[in-house]
DRENDO-1510 file (C-alpha; in Angstrom, 1 decimal, always signed):
<recs>
REC; n; res; u; v; w
REC; 1; UNK; +39.5; -100.0; -20.7 .
REC; 2; UNK; +38.4; -96.6; -19.3 .
REC; 3; UNK; +35.8; -94.4; -21.1 .
REC; 4; UNK; +37.5; -91.1; -20.2 .
REC; 5; UNK; +39.6; -89.1; -22.7 .
REC; 6; UNK; +43.3; -89.3; -22.1 .
REC; 7; UNK; +44.4; -86.8; -19.6 .
REC; 8; UNK; +46.9; -85.2; -21.9 .
REC; 9; UNK; +44.4; -84.0; -24.5 .
REC; 10; UNK; +42.9; -80.5; -24.1 .
REC; 11; UNK; +40.0; -78.9; -26.0 .
REC; 12; UNK; +41.2; -76.4; -28.6 .
REC; 13; UNK; +40.0; -72.8; -28.3 .
REC; 14; UNK; +37.8; -71.4; -31.0 .
REC; 15; UNK; +39.6; -69.3; -33.5 .
REC; 16; UNK; +38.7; -65.6; -33.2 .
REC; 17; UNK; +39.1; -63.6; -36.4 .
REC; 18; UNK; +40.5; -60.1; -36.0 .
REC; 19; UNK; +37.8; -57.4; -36.4 .
REC; 20; UNK; +38.2; -55.6; -39.7 .
REC; 21; UNK; +38.8; -51.9; -39.2 .
REC; 22; UNK; +37.1; -49.6; -41.7 .
REC; 23; UNK; +39.7; -47.1; -42.8 .
REC; 24; UNK; +37.3; -45.3; -45.1 .
REC; 25; UNK; +34.9; -43.8; -42.5 .
REC; 26; UNK; +36.3; -40.3; -43.2 .
REC; 27; UNK; +34.6; -40.4; -46.5 .
REC; 28; UNK; +31.2; -40.1; -44.9 .
REC; 29; UNK; +32.1; -36.9; -43.0 .
REC; 30; UNK; +33.8; -35.5; -46.1 .
REC; 31; UNK; +30.7; -36.2; -48.2 .
REC; 32; UNK; +28.5; -34.4; -45.7 .
REC; 33; UNK; +30.7; -31.4; -45.6 .
REC; 34; UNK; +30.8; -31.2; -49.4 .
REC; 35; UNK; +27.0; -31.5; -49.5 .
REC; 36; UNK; +26.7; -28.6; -47.0 .
REC; 37; UNK; +29.2; -26.4; -48.9 .
REC; 38; UNK; +27.4; -27.1; -52.2 .
REC; 39; UNK; +24.1; -26.1; -50.6 .
REC; 40; UNK; +25.6; -22.9; -49.2 .
REC; 41; UNK; +27.0; -21.8; -52.6 .
REC; 42; UNK; +23.7; -22.6; -54.3 .
REC; 43; UNK; +21.8; -20.4; -51.8 .
REC; 44; UNK; +24.3; -17.6; -52.2 .
REC; 45; UNK; +24.2; -17.7; -55.9 .
REC; 46; UNK; +20.4; -17.7; -56.0 .
REC; 47; UNK; +20.0; -14.7; -53.7 .
REC; 48; UNK; +22.6; -12.8; -55.7 .
REC; 49; UNK; +20.4; -13.1; -58.9 .
REC; 50; UNK; +17.2; -11.6; -57.7 .
REC; 51; UNK; +14.3; -11.1; -60.2 .
REC; 52; UNK; +13.4; -7.5; -59.5 .
REC; 53; UNK; +9.7; -8.0; -60.5 .
REC; 54; UNK; +9.3; -10.9; -58.1 .
REC; 55; UNK; +11.2; -8.9; -55.4 .
REC; 56; UNK; +8.9; -5.9; -55.8 .
REC; 57; UNK; +5.8; -8.2; -55.5 .
REC; 58; UNK; +7.2; -9.8; -52.4 .
REC; 59; UNK; +8.0; -6.5; -50.8 .
REC; 60; UNK; +4.5; -5.2; -51.6 .
REC; 61; UNK; +2.9; -8.2; -50.1 .
REC; 62; UNK; +5.0; -7.9; -46.9 .
REC; 63; UNK; +4.2; -4.2; -46.6 .
REC; 64; UNK; +0.4; -4.9; -46.8 .
REC; 65; UNK; +0.7; -7.6; -44.2 .
REC; 66; UNK; +2.4; -5.3; -41.7 .
REC; 67; UNK; +0.1; -2.4; -42.5 .
REC; 68; UNK; +2.8; -0.2; -44.1 .
REC; 69; UNK; +2.3; +1.7; -47.3 .
REC; 70; UNK; +2.6; -0.4; -50.4 .
REC; 71; UNK; +5.1; +1.8; -52.3 .
REC; 72; UNK; +8.1; +0.1; -53.9 .
REC; 73; UNK; +11.0; +1.9; -55.6 .
REC; 74; UNK; +11.2; +1.8; -59.4 .
REC; 75; UNK; +13.6; -1.0; -60.1 .
REC; 76; UNK; +14.1; -0.4; -63.8 .
REC; 77; UNK; +14.9; -3.3; -66.1 .
REC; 78; UNK; +15.1; -6.6; -64.3 .
REC; 79; UNK; +17.9; -7.7; -66.7 .
REC; 80; UNK; +20.2; -5.0; -65.4 .
REC; 81; UNK; +20.1; -5.8; -61.8 .
REC; 82; UNK; +23.5; -5.6; -60.2 .
REC; 83; UNK; +22.4; -8.0; -57.4 .
REC; 84; UNK; +21.5; -7.6; -53.8 .
REC; 85; UNK; +24.9; -8.6; -52.5 .
REC; 86; UNK; +26.5; -5.9; -54.6 .
REC; 87; UNK; +24.7; -3.3; -52.5 .
REC; 88; UNK; +26.8; -4.3; -49.5 .
REC; 89; UNK; +29.9; -2.8; -51.3 .
REC; 90; UNK; +28.6; +0.8; -50.7 .
REC; 91; UNK; +30.1; +2.5; -47.7 .
REC; 92; UNK; +27.9; +2.6; -44.6 .
REC; 93; UNK; +27.4; +5.9; -42.8 .
REC; 94; UNK; +28.0; +5.8; -39.1 .
REC; 95; UNK; +27.2; +8.6; -36.7 .
REC; 96; UNK; +30.3; +9.5; -34.8 .
REC; 97; UNK; +29.0; +12.7; -33.3 .
REC; 98; UNK; +27.5; +11.2; -30.1 .
REC; 99; UNK; +28.5; +13.1; -27.0 .
REC; 100; UNK; +28.2; +11.0; -23.8 .
REC; 101; UNK; +28.5; +14.1; -21.7 .
REC; 102; UNK; +25.5; +15.8; -23.3 .
REC; 103; UNK; +22.5; +16.4; -21.0 .
REC; 104; UNK; +18.9; +17.1; -21.7 .
REC; 105; UNK; +17.6; +20.7; -21.3 .
REC; 106; UNK; +16.6; +21.1; -17.7 .
REC; 107; UNK; +13.6; +23.2; -18.7 .
REC; 108; UNK; +12.3; +20.4; -20.9 .
REC; 109; UNK; +12.8; +17.8; -18.1 .
REC; 110; UNK; +11.0; +20.1; -15.6 .
REC; 111; UNK; +8.2; +20.6; -18.0 .
REC; 112; UNK; +7.8; +16.9; -18.7 .
REC; 113; UNK; +7.9; +16.2; -15.0 .
REC; 114; UNK; +5.3; +18.9; -14.2 .
REC; 115; UNK; +3.0; +17.6; -17.0 .
REC; 116; UNK; +3.3; +14.0; -15.6 .
REC; 117; UNK; +2.6; +15.2; -12.1 .
REC; 118; UNK; -0.4; +17.2; -13.2 .
REC; 119; UNK; -1.8; +14.1; -15.0 .
REC; 120; UNK; -1.3; +12.0; -12.0 .
REC; 121; UNK; -3.0; +14.5; -9.7 .
REC; 122; UNK; -5.9; +14.7; -12.1 .
REC; 123; UNK; -6.3; +10.9; -12.1 .
REC; 124; UNK; -6.1; +10.8; -8.3 .
REC; 125; UNK; -8.7; +13.6; -7.9 .
REC; 126; UNK; -11.0; +11.8; -10.3 .
REC; 127; UNK; -10.6; +8.5; -8.4 .
REC; 128; UNK; -11.3; +10.3; -5.1 .
REC; 129; UNK; -14.4; +12.0; -6.5 .
REC; 130; UNK; -15.8; +8.7; -7.9 .
REC; 131; UNK; -15.2; +7.0; -4.6 .
REC; 132; UNK; -16.8; +9.8; -2.6 .
REC; 133; UNK; -19.9; +9.7; -4.8 .
REC; 134; UNK; -20.2; +6.0; -4.3 .
REC; 135; UNK; -19.9; +6.3; -0.5 .
REC; 136; UNK; -22.3; +9.2; -0.5 .
REC; 137; UNK; -24.9; +7.1; -2.4 .
REC; 138; UNK; -24.4; +4.3; +0.1 .
REC; 139; UNK; -25.0; +6.7; +3.0 .
REC; 140; UNK; -28.2; +8.0; +1.4 .
REC; 141; UNK; -29.4; +4.4; +0.9 .
REC; 142; UNK; -28.6; +3.4; +4.5 .
REC; 143; UNK; -30.4; +6.6; +5.9 .
REC; 144; UNK; -33.5; +5.8; +3.8 .
REC; 145; UNK; -33.5; +2.2; +5.0 .
REC; 146; UNK; -33.3; +3.3; +8.6 .
REC; 147; UNK; -36.0; +5.8; +8.2 .
REC; 148; UNK; -38.3; +3.2; +6.6 .
REC; 149; UNK; -37.6; +0.9; +9.6 .
REC; 150; UNK; -38.5; +3.7; +12.1 .
REC; 151; UNK; -34.8; +4.2; +13.2 .
REC; 152; UNK; -33.9; +7.5; +11.6 .
REC; 153; UNK; -31.8; +8.8; +14.5 .
REC; 154; UNK; -30.0; +5.6; +15.6 .
REC; 155; UNK; -26.8; +6.2; +13.6 .
REC; 156; UNK; -24.4; +9.0; +12.6 .
REC; 157; UNK; -22.4; +9.1; +9.4 .
REC; 158; UNK; -18.8; +10.1; +8.8 .
REC; 159; UNK; -16.6; +9.9; +5.6 .
REC; 160; UNK; -12.9; +9.8; +6.3 .
REC; 161; UNK; -9.8; +8.3; +4.7 .
REC; 162; UNK; -11.1; +4.8; +5.6 .
REC; 163; UNK; -14.4; +5.2; +3.8 .
REC; 164; UNK; -17.9; +5.5; +5.1 .
REC; 165; UNK; -18.2; +5.1; +8.8 .
REC; 166; UNK; -21.6; +4.3; +10.3 .
REC; 167; UNK; -21.6; +5.1; +14.1 .
REC; 168; UNK; -24.2; +3.0; +15.9 .
REC; 169; UNK; -24.4; +4.3; +19.5 .
REC; 170; UNK; -24.4; +1.3; +21.8 .
REC; 171; UNK; -26.0; +3.2; +24.6 .
REC; 172; UNK; -29.7; +2.2; +24.8 .
REC; 173; UNK; -29.6; +0.8; +21.2 .
REC; 174; UNK; -27.2; -2.1; +20.8 .
REC; 175; UNK; -26.0; -3.1; +24.3 .
REC; 176; UNK; -26.7; -2.6; +27.9 .
REC; 177; UNK; -24.1; -1.3; +30.3 .
REC; 178; UNK; -21.0; -3.6; +30.4 .
REC; 179; UNK; -22.9; -6.1; +28.2 .
REC; 180; UNK; -22.2; -7.7; +24.8 .
REC; 181; UNK; -25.5; -9.3; +24.3 .
REC; 182; UNK; -27.4; -7.6; +21.4 .
REC; 183; UNK; -30.7; -6.0; +22.3 .
REC; 184; UNK; -33.8; -6.5; +20.3 .
REC; 185; UNK; -33.8; -2.9; +19.1 .
REC; 186; UNK; -30.2; -3.2; +18.1 .
REC; 187; UNK; -31.0; -6.3; +16.0 .
REC; 188; UNK; -33.7; -4.3; +14.2 .
REC; 189; UNK; -31.2; -1.5; +13.4 .
REC; 190; UNK; -28.7; -4.0; +12.0 .
REC; 191; UNK; -31.4; -5.7; +10.0 .
REC; 192; UNK; -32.3; -2.4; +8.4 .
REC; 193; UNK; -28.6; -1.7; +7.5 .
REC; 194; UNK; -28.0; -5.2; +6.2 .
REC; 195; UNK; -29.6; -5.1; +2.7 .
REC; 196; UNK; -27.7; -1.9; +1.7 .
REC; 197; UNK; -24.4; -3.2; +3.1 .
REC; 198; UNK; -24.9; -6.5; +1.3 .
REC; 199; UNK; -25.4; -4.8; -2.0 .
REC; 200; UNK; -22.0; -2.9; -1.7 .
REC; 201; UNK; -18.9; -4.4; -3.1 .
REC; 202; UNK; -16.7; -3.1; -0.3 .
REC; 203; UNK; -15.3; -5.0; +2.7 .
REC; 204; UNK; -16.7; -4.1; +6.1 .
REC; 205; UNK; -14.9; -3.7; +9.4 .
REC; 206; UNK; -16.8; -3.8; +12.7 .
REC; 207; UNK; -15.1; -1.7; +15.3 .
REC; 208; UNK; -16.1; -1.8; +19.0 .
REC; 209; UNK; -15.5; +1.2; +21.3 .
REC; 210; UNK; -16.2; +2.1; +24.9 .
REC; 211; UNK; -15.9; +5.3; +26.9 .
REC; 212; UNK; -13.1; +5.9; +29.4 .
REC; 213; UNK; -14.9; +4.6; +32.5 .
REC; 214; UNK; -13.4; +1.4; +33.8 .
REC; 215; UNK; -15.3; -1.8; +34.0 .
REC; 216; UNK; -16.8; -3.0; +37.3 .
REC; 217; UNK; -14.4; -5.2; +39.2 .
REC; 218; UNK; -15.5; -8.8; +39.1 .
REC; 219; UNK; -17.8; -8.2; +36.1 .
REC; 220; UNK; -18.1; -10.3; +33.0 .
REC; 221; UNK; -15.2; -8.5; +31.3 .
REC; 222; UNK; -11.8; -7.8; +32.8 .
REC; 223; UNK; -11.3; -4.6; +30.8 .
REC; 224; UNK; -12.7; -2.4; +28.2 .
REC; 225; UNK; -10.6; -4.2; +25.6 .
REC; 226; UNK; -12.5; -7.4; +26.0 .
REC; 227; UNK; -15.8; -5.6; +26.2 .
REC; 228; UNK; -15.2; -3.6; +23.0 .
REC; 229; UNK; -14.0; -6.7; +21.1 .
REC; 230; UNK; -16.9; -8.8; +22.3 .
REC; 231; UNK; -19.4; -6.1; +21.1 .
REC; 232; UNK; -17.8; -5.9; +17.7 .
REC; 233; UNK; -17.8; -9.7; +17.1 .
REC; 234; UNK; -21.5; -9.8; +18.3 .
REC; 235; UNK; -22.5; -7.3; +15.6 .
REC; 236; UNK; -20.3; -9.2; +13.0 .
REC; 237; UNK; -22.0; -12.5; +13.9 .
REC; 238; UNK; -25.5; -11.0; +13.6 .
REC; 239; UNK; -24.7; -9.5; +10.1 .
REC; 240; UNK; -23.2; -12.8; +8.9 .
REC; 241; UNK; -25.6; -15.4; +10.5 .
REC; 242; UNK; -28.9; -13.5; +10.7 .
REC; 243; UNK; -28.5; -11.1; +7.7 .
REC; 244; UNK; -26.5; -13.4; +5.4 .
REC; 245; UNK; -23.6; -11.1; +4.7 .
REC; 246; UNK; -20.5; -13.0; +3.3 .
REC; 247; UNK; -18.1; -13.7; +6.1 .
REC; 248; UNK; -15.2; -13.1; +3.8 .
REC; 249; UNK; -16.1; -9.4; +3.6 .
REC; 250; UNK; -16.3; -9.0; +7.4 .
REC; 251; UNK; -13.7; -8.3; +10.1 .
REC; 252; UNK; -13.9; -7.1; +13.6 .
REC; 253; UNK; -11.6; -5.2; +16.1 .
REC; 254; UNK; -11.9; -3.7; +19.6 .
REC; 255; UNK; -10.4; -0.4; +20.5 .
REC; 256; UNK; -11.5; +0.2; +24.1 .
REC; 257; UNK; -11.5; +3.9; +24.8 .
REC; 258; UNK; -8.6; +4.8; +22.5 .
REC; 259; UNK; -10.7; +6.4; +19.7 .
REC; 260; UNK; -13.2; +8.7; +21.3 .
REC; 261; UNK; -15.6; +10.8; +19.3 .
REC; 262; UNK; -15.9; +13.4; +22.1 .
REC; 263; UNK; -13.3; +14.3; +24.7 .
REC; 264; UNK; -13.9; +13.1; +28.3 .
REC; 265; UNK; -14.5; +16.7; +29.4 .
REC; 266; UNK; -17.8; +16.7; +27.4 .
REC; 267; UNK; -20.6; +15.2; +29.4 .
REC; 268; UNK; -22.1; +13.6; +26.3 .
REC; 269; UNK; -18.9; +11.5; +25.8 .
REC; 270; UNK; -20.1; +8.9; +28.3 .
REC; 271; UNK; -22.9; +7.8; +25.9 .
REC; 272; UNK; -21.5; +8.9; +22.5 .
REC; 273; UNK; -18.1; +7.2; +22.8 .
REC; 274; UNK; -19.8; +3.9; +23.7 .
REC; 275; UNK; -20.6; +2.7; +20.2 .
REC; 276; UNK; -20.0; +0.2; +17.4 .
REC; 277; UNK; -18.7; +1.5; +14.0 .
REC; 278; UNK; -19.5; -0.2; +10.8 .
REC; 279; UNK; -16.8; +0.9; +8.4 .
REC; 280; UNK; -17.5; +0.6; +4.7 .
REC; 281; UNK; -13.9; +0.4; +3.5 .
REC; 282; UNK; -12.9; +2.3; +0.5 .
REC; 283; UNK; -11.1; +0.2; -2.2 .
REC; 284; UNK; -9.5; +3.3; -3.8 .
REC; 285; UNK; -5.8; +4.1; -3.7 .
REC; 286; UNK; -4.2; +5.6; -0.5 .
REC; 287; UNK; -3.8; +9.0; -2.3 .
REC; 288; UNK; -7.4; +9.1; -3.3 .
REC; 289; UNK; -8.6; +8.0; +0.2 .
REC; 290; UNK; -6.6; +10.9; +1.7 .
REC; 291; UNK; -8.8; +13.3; -0.2 .
REC; 292; UNK; -12.1; +11.9; +1.0 .
REC; 293; UNK; -12.4; +14.1; +4.2 .
REC; 294; UNK; -11.7; +17.2; +2.2 .
REC; 295; UNK; -14.4; +16.3; -0.3 .
REC; 296; UNK; -16.9; +15.7; +2.6 .
REC; 297; UNK; -16.0; +19.1; +4.1 .
REC; 298; UNK; -16.4; +20.8; +0.7 .
REC; 299; UNK; -19.8; +19.2; +0.2 .
REC; 300; UNK; -20.9; +20.8; +3.5 .
REC; 301; UNK; -20.8; +17.6; +5.4 .
REC; 302; UNK; -19.0; +17.7; +8.8 .
REC; 303; UNK; -16.3; +15.0; +9.0 .
REC; 304; UNK; -17.3; +14.3; +12.7 .
REC; 305; UNK; -20.7; +13.3; +14.0 .
REC; 306; UNK; -23.1; +15.9; +15.2 .
REC; 307; UNK; -22.6; +16.8; +18.8 .
REC; 308; UNK; -25.1; +15.1; +21.0 .
REC; 309; UNK; -27.0; +17.3; +23.4 .
REC; 310; UNK; -25.6; +16.7; +26.9 .
REC; 311; UNK; -27.8; +14.5; +29.0 .
REC; 312; UNK; -27.9; +13.8; +32.7 .
REC; 313; UNK; -25.8; +10.7; +33.3 .
REC; 314; UNK; -27.4; +8.2; +35.6 .
REC; 315; UNK; -25.6; +5.7; +37.7 .
REC; 316; UNK; -26.5; +2.9; +35.2 .
REC; 317; UNK; -25.0; +5.0; +32.4 .
REC; 318; UNK; -21.8; +5.5; +34.2 .
REC; 319; UNK; -20.3; +2.3; +32.8 .
REC; 320; UNK; -18.4; +1.5; +29.6 .
</recs>
């Protein structure tokens, strides 16, 4: 007799009861809505029945908190209060006389513009004067330091729209002809300038310049552009590495013979235009900086270096 169940019998499927559907879920939403409506009507009723004494105390407290006067209107008897909401029944006054085509009086506009322009001009003038005084004090300090170091005549000063320009003549001071190696005397001049320059908050730009004479063919520099740039970076490196000026305040540029102090027709231009300028950059506004040359002239200070007495130019000096 076989142990297997007869082939004709199948296992009955478990009975699944139908999920009961809740037809009363709407009552929950309805109850929430009724609760909210009840709360709204309670709030409306409560604010329509204001105790005038408590309202006056609240208004006084709020006024004191915001710094306003603590005066409150006389409310009379608190039992005869018509309610805050009843005040909304009174008509509201609306201004309907606005004319979109109306324009301001031109004289008033011109007067206001003139006053604003005058105030701005006064502010710029004050800024320019303060900047000029700062640069003038820096010039005096540099001159005193050079005099103490025995180099009183090694630089010339100029105040222009850039700031204070210290002209250090390269001829026989900083560099030899067609050279960018700093001389010992030039190093002493820079060392004398450095403490005052380091104490200033201004950025410094080192500018190299040459005269208009071309470089010698086959020399160390292919043109005056490379020569002027090399001289500027040499001075920058000395100020940063030897004198400890922050590198973030320093920049260098070479201008070749494009920014002469004296025209080529002047015999002194050969030596005077060969120079390195240390520019103490003004941090004032552009408008204030534009007034600096005028302030220098008004103070009796020439805006260009003093003319150098013409000298006989030797063969060695006839180089950039």
